[in-house]
ZANU-771080 format. One line per 8 residues: their letters; for each residue x, y, z of C-alpha. Coordinates in pm, 1 decimal. Each point is the difference from the previous one (the first is absolute). Example, Ala and Ser with C-alpha at 12.3 -4.5 7.8 and 13.67 -1.06 7.14 Angstrom:
REM ZANU-771080
AS) 1230.0/-450.0/780.0 | 137.0/344.0/-66.0
***
This chain:
REM ZANU-771080
MPDISLDL) -1861.8/372.9/926.5 | -75.2/-64.2/-366.8 | 222.5/-220.7/-209.1 | 285.3/167.8/-186.4 | -14.5/-70.0/-373.7 | 313.4/-110.0/-177.5 | 97.8/134.2/-338.8 | 26.9/-316.4/-212.3
RRTDFVSD) 207.7/68.8/-310.6 | 3.7/-230.2/-298.9 | 254.2/-22.2/-278.5 | -102.3/-202.5/-302.3 | 257.6/-194.9/-196.2 | 5.0/-234.2/-295.5 | 255.1/-280.2/-32.7 | 212.3/-84.9/-300.7
QNAPASAW) -262.0/-269.1/-72.0 | -276.4/261.8/9.5 | -133.8/-114.8/337.4 | -148.8/280.5/213.5 | 123.0/40.1/358.7 | -103.0/257.3/259.8 | 227.1/96.9/290.0 | -145.5/160.7/313.0
RAHAEVLF) 143.1/210.0/282.0 | -184.2/119.4/309.1 | 86.3/352.7/114.3 | -91.2/170.5/325.9 | 4.4/378.6/23.3 | 173.7/117.0/318.3 | 124.7/310.5/174.4 | 345.6/-11.4/158.4
TTATGALA) 94.5/251.1/267.8 | 313.7/201.1/-75.3 | 251.1/115.2/261.2 | -166.9/344.8/-4.9 | -342.9/-152.0/68.1 | -129.1/55.1/-354.1 | -179.9/-282.5/-177.9 | 139.6/-147.1/-323.3
SFSCLVDT) -233.9/-194.9/-226.3 | 139.8/-316.4/-152.8 | -123.3/-315.5/-171.1 | 106.9/-332.6/149.4 | -12.9/-345.3/-151.3 | -189.2/-248.2/215.4 | 216.2/-307.4/-51.2 | -100.2/-331.1/157.0
GAPFSVLP) 328.4/-145.1/-126.6 | 205.3/243.7/207.1 | 67.9/-113.7/356.9 | 96.2/355.6/104.1 | -106.7/343.4/-108.4 | 264.6/200.8/-189.6 | 64.1/372.7/-30.7 | 227.2/78.0/-294.3
FSLWQSYN) 278.5/247.2/68.4 | -143.5/270.5/-226.3 | -330.8/-6.4/189.2 | 115.8/24.1/358.2 | 301.0/220.2/-73.1 | -147.9/254.2/-243.7 | -326.6/34.6/194.3 | 191.1/0.3/329.3
VQWNPLGQ) -235.7/-265.5/139.1 | -5.1/-11.4/377.9 | 114.8/-343.8/117.9 | 166.9/-174.9/290.9 | 293.0/-235.5/-65.0 | -48.3/-349.7/143.4 | 325.6/-169.5/-102.0 | 253.3/-92.3/-267.0
RLTRQGGS) -11.5/-381.8/29.0 | -263.9/-265.2/64.0 | 43.3/-332.2/178.4 | -252.7/-281.8/-15.0 | -171.8/-97.5/321.8 | 242.9/-244.9/158.9 | 314.4/185.8/-100.5 | 82.3/-91.7/-359.4
PAPGALKW) 105.2/298.7/-210.9 | -214.2/114.8/-293.0 | 261.8/175.8/-216.4 | -229.0/87.2/-294.6 | -308.7/92.4/198.0 | 70.5/374.1/-20.6 | 87.2/10.9/-370.4 | -239.2/119.5/-267.8
QDVDCSLG) 83.6/-42.4/-368.2 | 373.4/-23.8/90.4 | -16.5/319.4/210.2 | 88.4/-6.2/370.3 | -279.3/124.5/224.8 | -62.9/96.4/359.3 | -304.6/-118.2/188.1 | -215.5/293.2/104.2
ATYVQLID) -349.1/104.9/99.9 | -226.5/277.5/-116.9 | -372.5/62.3/-21.9 | -229.7/60.1/-295.6 | -355.8/112.3/-43.1 | -202.3/-201.8/-250.7 | -206.6/194.1/-253.7 | -289.7/-140.5/-200.6
PQTGTKAS) 79.1/104.2/-360.6 | -369.6/-10.9/-99.4 | -135.6/222.9/277.0 | 306.1/180.0/138.7 | -97.5/-125.3/347.5 | 284.9/-51.1/249.0 | 4.9/-297.1/235.0 | -71.8/101.9/357.3
RPFLVVAK) 350.5/-65.8/129.4 | 360.7/-28.5/-116.0 | 141.1/-346.0/-72.5 | 339.2/-137.3/99.5 | 242.8/-81.6/-280.1 | 302.7/-207.3/106.3 | 211.0/2.5/-313.4 | 330.6/-38.6/-169.6
FASQRSQH) 133.6/352.4/-61.4 | 236.7/-18.5/-296.8 | 343.9/152.5/64.8 | 45.3/119.9/-359.5 | -186.0/33.5/-328.6 | -60.0/-318.2/-194.6 | 185.1/-50.6/-328.6 | -347.2/-52.8/-147.5
PHLELAAV) -178.1/340.2/4.6 | -349.1/-152.6/-36.1 | 43.6/-162.8/343.7 | 25.2/345.8/156.5 | -352.4/96.1/-111.0 | -207.5/-185.6/260.2 | 33.3/-114.4/356.7 | -105.0/-356.3/83.0
LGMNFLAD) -249.1/-93.3/268.3 | 90.5/-359.7/79.2 | -170.2/-275.8/191.8 | 132.9/135.3/328.7 | -200.8/322.9/-56.6 | -324.7/-199.0/-11.6 | 91.4/-212.1/305.1 | 141.3/287.4/210.1
NGLRLELD) -318.9/201.7/-44.7 | -260.4/-278.2/2.3 | -120.1/91.0/-351.1 | -198.5/-222.4/-232.9 | 95.1/1.4/-367.4 | -287.2/-90.4/-228.6 | 36.8/-51.6/-374.2 | -291.7/-99.1/-223.6
GTGADLVG) 38.9/-109.0/-359.3 | -358.5/-120.2/-54.7 | -113.8/314.5/-185.1 | 121.4/154.1/-322.3 | 314.9/131.0/171.3 | 197.3/-78.4/310.4 | -101.9/212.9/299.2 | 136.4/12.8/351.7
HLSVP) 11.9/178.4/330.1 | 153.7/-0.4/343.1 | -240.4/-56.0/287.0 | 100.6/224.4/285.3 | -86.7/-106.8/357.2
***
């Protein structure tokens, strides 16, 4: 299976002291399956700082994403409670599982199989509307699916892809 390219998006800034700064985000194009079996295209942030994937309320609810609930609370191995583990940006979440198909944005090629997404499913819309615009594929998405994330900043721009087994 070929690698799936990531859509690396750059925003250029300048500081109050006239220093340039570029911010980067890696996006993966995915297809979620709706409850009716239709496919809904959506852009997801690939976030190595996120321990779990996250599906904002507006995404899973308005697209009627097919998912299976996995629980309302998490406990650390050994029994200690993890009260904030299923919060996202001050919104309570449920743990759930769904599948996505990865799409290469450069070629339109779909990965050969669906990929498991164990995620926090937000129980309501965030007070910050911009947070509702993209799902997050966290570190658990890479580990659960045995994917390799490669980012390369040695050229003129940052490029990256997911290596699919």
